[in-house]
C-alpha positions, -999 to 999 in steps of 0.1 A, spaced: -700 -418 -167 -695 -419 -204 -713 -403 -234 -708 -409 -271 -697 -382 -293 -709 -377 -329 -677 -394 -342 -685 -424 -321 -658 -419 -295 -666 -421 -258 -662 -390 -237 -659 -387 -200 -687 -367 -184 -682 -353 -149 -715 -349 -131 -720 -324 -103 -752 -329 -84 -769 -315 -54 -801 -326 -36 -820 -297 -52 -808 -304 -88 -785 -325 -109 -762 -308 -135 -738 -324 -160 -708 -306 -174 -687 -321 -202 -652 -307 -197 -638 -292 -228 -664 -302 -253 -693 -277 -253 -678 -243 -258 -648 -247 -280 -645 -278 -301 -610 -286 -310 -600 -272 -344 -580 -304 -351 -574 -338 -333 -558 -328 -300 -537 -348 -276 -556 -333 -247 -588 -349 -261 -570 -383 -263 -551 -382 -231 -526 -357 -216 -490 -361 -226 -466 -359 -197 -434 -357 -217 -451 -383 -239 -452 -408 -211 -488 -404 -200 -503 -408 -235 -481 -438 -242 -495 -455 -211 -531 -446 -220 -528 -465 -253 -534 -502 -252 -500 -520 -250 -510 -542 -280 -511 -511 -301 -475 -502 -300 -445 -508 -322 -411 -510 -303 -398 -476 -290 -363 -467 -301 -337 -468 -274 -316 -438 -265 -307 -415 -237 -320 -380 -233 -307 -349 -217 -328 -355 -187 -359 -339 -172 -363 -303 -182 -380 -281 -207 -381 -307 -234 -402 -330 -213 -394 -360 -191 -364 -381 -197 -372 -404 -226 -351 -431 -210 -378 -433 -183 -405 -444 -208 -410 -481 -205 -400 -499 -237 -429 -517 -253 -423 -544 -278 -458 -557 -287 -471 -552 -322 -508 -545 -330 -529 -574 -321 -559 -581 -344 -574 -607 -320 -606 -595 -303 -610 -613 -269 -644 -628 -262 -665 -603 -243 -642 -575 -251 -658 -541 -249 -639 -529 -281 -614 -543 -305 -578 -537 -299 -570 -534 -336 -558 -501 -349 -588 -477 -344 -589 -440 -352 -586 -434 -314 -555 -456 -311 -539 -440 -341 -544 -404 -327 -532 -415 -293 -501 -431 -308 -494 -402 -330 -497 -378 -301 -474 -399 -279 -448 -404 -306 -448 -366 -314 -441 -360 -277 -413 -385 -277 -397 -372 -308 -401 -336 -297 -385 -344 -264 -356 -362 -279 -351 -336 -306 -351 -309 -280 -327 -328 -257 -303 -335 -285 -304 -300 -299 -298 -286 -264 -267 -307 -261 -252 -290 -292 -257 -255 -277 -228 -242 -258 -240 -212 -238 -237 -199 -203 -256 -172 -185 -235 -140 -185 -258 -114 -171 -291 -111 -153 -310 -77 -151 -341 -67 -133 -363 -37 -144 -391 -27 -120 -419 -10 -140 -455 2 -135 -482 -2 -161 -510 23 -162 -544 8 -154 -577 17 -170 -610 10 -153 -617 -3 -118 -601 -35 -106 -599 -41 -69 -564 -55 -69 -548 -23 -83 -565 5 -64 -551 27 -37 -566 49 -11 -599 64 -22 -602 38 -50 -577 55 -72 -558 32 -95 -522 26 -85 -510 9 -117 -500 -27 -123 -464 -33 -109 -442 -58 -127 -406 -67 -129 -390 -74 -163 -361 -98 -163 -335 -99 -190 -310 -128 -191 -281 -126 -215 -260 -155 -225 -223 -153 -232 -230 -157 -270 -252 -126 -270 -286 -144 -270 -313 -128 -248 -342 -142 -229 -370 -121 -214 -392 -129 -184 -416 -110 -162 -428 -113 -126 -462 -99 -118 -464 -93 -80 -499 -83 -67 -497 -74 -30 -535 -75 -26 -535 -110 -39 -503 -125 -25 -474 -116 -1 -450 -107 -29 -444 -71 -39 -424 -53 -66 -398 -45 -40 -393 -81 -28 -392 -94 -63 -366 -69 -75 -344 -72 -44 -345 -110 -44 -334 -112 -80 -306 -87 -76 -292 -99 -43 -299 -136 -43 -310 -152 -76 -290 -133 -102 -256 -141 -86 -265 -177 -84 -274 -179 -121 -242 -164 -135 -220 -189 -153 -247 -216 -153 -260 -236 -183 -294 -221 -191 -307 -256 -201 -298 -270 -166 -332 -261 -153 -332 -288 -125 -299 -274 -112 -311 -238 -114 -344 -246 -96 -325 -264 -69 -302 -235 -64 -331 -210 -63 -349 -232 -37 -317 -233 -16 -312 -195 -17 -350 -187 -12 -363 -216 7 -399 -229 6 -423 -225 34 -455 -245 30 -449 -245 -7 -425 -228 -32 -408 -197 -18 -415 -165 -37 -431 -183 -67 -441 -151 -85 -405 -139 -84 -391 -172 -96 -417 -174 -124 -400 -144 -140 -367 -162 -140 -383 -194 -153 -399 -174 -182 -367 -157 -191 -348 -190 -192 -376 -206 -213 -374 -177 -237 -336 -178 -239 -334 -216 -244 -362 -215 -269 -345 -189 -290 -312 -209 -288 -332 -240 -300 -352 -219 -325 -384 -236 -312 -418 -224 -301 -433 -238 -269 -456 -261 -289 -427 -274 -309 -406 -280 -277 -435 -299 -261 -446 -318 -292 -481 -304 -289 -508 -296 -314 -533 -271 -298 -552 -240 -308 -540 -208 -325 -564 -185 -307 -576 -183 -271 -611 -170 -264 -611 -146 -235 -634 -139 -206 -643 -103 -196 -638 -96 -159 -667 -79 -140 -658 -62 -107 -686 -36 -103 -688 -14 -73 -726 -11 -77 -753 -30 -95 -759 0 -116 -725 -5 -133 -732 -40 -146 -749 -33 -178 -724 -7 -190 -695 -30 -181 -710 -59 -200 -716 -36 -230 -679 -26 -229 -669 -62 -231 -694 -70 -259 -681 -40 -279 -647 -57 -280 -660 -90 -290 -662 -108 -256 -689 -134 -252 -679 -148 -218 -677 -133 -184 -660 -139 -150 -673 -122 -120 -656 -113 -87 -679 -123 -58 -678 -123 -20 -685 -115 7 -720 -100 0 -741 -129 -13 -771 -107 -20 -750 -85 -43 -733 -115 -58 -765 -133 -67 -780 -103 -84 -748 -97 -103 -748 -132 -116 -785 -130 -125 -780 -98 -145 -750 -113 -164 -769 -144 -172 -799 -124 -184 -779 -102 -206 -755 -129 -219 -775 -162 -216 -751 -182 -238 -719 -171 -222 -696 -191 -199 -702 -175 -165 -674 -180 -140 -676 -169 -103 -644 -162 -84 -645 -155 -47 -608 -151 -42 -612 -169 -9 -637 -144 3 -665 -166 18 -666 -186 50 -676 -222 47 -712 -218 58 -718 -190 34 -701 -208 5 -722 -239 11 -754 -218 12 -746 -198 -19 -732 -225 -42 -766 -241 -50 -781 -206 -57 -753 -198 -81 -758 -231 -98 -795 -223 -103 -787 -190 -119 -764 -207 -144 -729 -202 -130 -706 -228 -145 -678 -230 -120 -670 -217 -84 -634 -206 -81 -616 -203 -47 -647 -200 -26 -627 -203 7 -593 -192 20 -566 -216 7 -560 -232 40 -596 -243 47 -591 -278 34 -620 -294 53 -644 -268 39 -632 -276 4 -639 -313 9 -674 -305 21 -681 -282 -9 -668 -309 -32 -691 -334 -15 -721 -310 -18 -717 -312 -56 -736 -280 -64 -709 -266 -86 -674 -277 -98 -650 -264 -72 -620 -247 -88 -588 -240 -69 -565 -211 -76 -546 -194 -47 -542 -228 -29 -522 -244 -57 -486 -233 -60 -466 -265 -65 -475 -299 -79 -469 -314 -44 -499 -298 -29 -519 -303 -61 -513 -340 -59 -523 -340 -22 -555 -321 -29 -565 -344 -57 -559 -375 -35 -580 -360 -7 -608 -351 -31 -608 -313 -25 -614 -299 -60 -629 -305 -94 -603 -285 -113 -576 -258 -113 -575 -222 -126 -540 -223 -140 -517 -193 -137 -480 -198 -147 -472 -166 -127 -486 -181 -95 -467 -214 -95 -432 -204 -104 -434 -203 -142 -441 -225 -173 -421 -255 -161 -443 -261 -131 -475 -249 -147 -471 -274 -175 -466 -302 -150 -497 -292 -132 -518 -290 -164 -508 -326 -172 -516 -338 -137 -550 -322 -138 -557 -338 -172 -545 -372 -161 -568 -370 -131 -598 -361 -153 -603 -327 -137 -611 -294 -153 -582 -272 -166 -592 -235 -167 -568 -207 -178 -565 -176 -157 -539 -150 -149 -527 -121 -127 -537 -93 -150 -507 -104 -170 -489 -79 -193 -467 -86 -223 -441 -114 -215 -462 -130 -187 -492 -129 -210 -473 -146 -238 -463 -174 -215 -499 -181 -205 -511 -180 -241 -483 -204 -251 -494 -229 -224 -531 -226 -230 -527 -228 -268 -504 -258 -267 -527 -277 -243 -558 -268 -262 -577 -250 -235 -614 -257 -238 -628 -228 -217 -625 -190 -221 -594 -177 -204 -596 -151 -177 -566 -132 -190 -576 -96 -183 -543 -78 -189 -556 -65 -223 -588 -53 -205 -571 -33 -177 -536 -23 -190 -531 5 -214 -494 2 -223 -470 -24 -236 -433 -30 -238 -436 -53 -268 -426 -43 -304 -459 -58 -315 -484 -55 -286 -511 -81 -283 -544 -71 -299 -578 -86 -289 -598 -95 -320 -633 -108 -317 -628 -114 -280 -597 -136 -287 -559 -134 -285 -536 -151 -310 -510 -175 -295 -475 -163 -303 -457 -186 -328 -421 -175 -327 -392 -191 -309 -389 -188 -271 -420 -171 -259 -427 -158 -293 -426 -120 -285 -400 -93 -289 -394 -67 -262 -388 -31 -272 -362 -19 -246 -369 17 -255 -404 13 -240 -391 1 -207 -374 33 -197 -405 55 -195 -422 30 -173 -392 24 -149 -397 29 -112 -365 47 -103 -366 43 -65 -373 8 -52 
């Protein structure tokens, strides 16, 4: 259904209803209004192609002809964009719902589409002038100290084990350096610090040496050949670190930020969500107070399998923070019957979205939860590549995706998925894997460029006490600034890596 905004533009409203109650949620309009006209509000740009197709054909001037470098970091191949020759038509057909003359909406759409085209072609042509080859790939396994309790980073007796990560340094033959970071979480996925480090050293690094860092398609093909996929991408968390390092390296060679490379105008700061993972109900108020003291206004809660505990947790959060965005994440911890029973109760309390209620392979259960309509069903662990995302959208299994560049092989694939979700009219939420430093910078770059409308569950600054950056991220008023520099926009202090190195892997 449609609603009309104050500026007169129509806006899509997704309605999620259950027999007990009907609720309406307007994706991306309630919490964080865009600071400036945003392409996401006018239609997602998929390398400029999607937005161009969204604009009435009568509204276009001819596109300039030309060949691009091909599909890669700069967007889709501009030569694949259909050439449109119609000029604006001032005729209003009888019975037309709206005029096809140049409206403000048409103009914003056209401007967004053209900025994507120009950014793509500028990046492609600039890349063609850069003569660089990968000369060296290094892998540094490190461990970040963890503060507070988070179930994914605790060992025996509940003691924190630290947050393992692998820092990747790719050096080009001209001396340029790109930094990436893989963030394995054994209690969340099958990848470990050991598998990431050994895979890079023994398999991926030798394959990268001598390659053009801009040849992302060739590099991804080689990595998929050496570490084959199973149901989906093989070792995506490991490969994400390589993807980030290549993105950082090529961005520095181009002297472009992510937003510049993608031709996007988004937001400069990302509001954050404070993660609540209490071991007892008595801890809730103090944990909320800790978040509020740092400026956080929104909260995400870890639920499952104890529904009685979960419902009381959510009631308490909603009572103490009635205006905050409350996000429940089960991490696949419910069975289908329990999830179907608890979803309407969570909705009654005021929970906004229900993330990963079932294990990732319970597809029939996801369809029934989606059909129930009590809450928007958000997928996380089940979405690794755009292949299964497309299938899940076609089968009607989800209402949105909690995006994580670290989960799906890096920024290249994450960006593709964000655009697919937007094109399908689904919800795009931003999340992470307790991302530190370089991985956090990548998430912020994506969410900022694509004008994320909901608070991001990026809890690295909440749980991690150290940084390898020259200028570590600082939370201010519950928000993080989007890096603005070339590449990923951050600088690594190599001197800070050594004290955190794990010497025996």
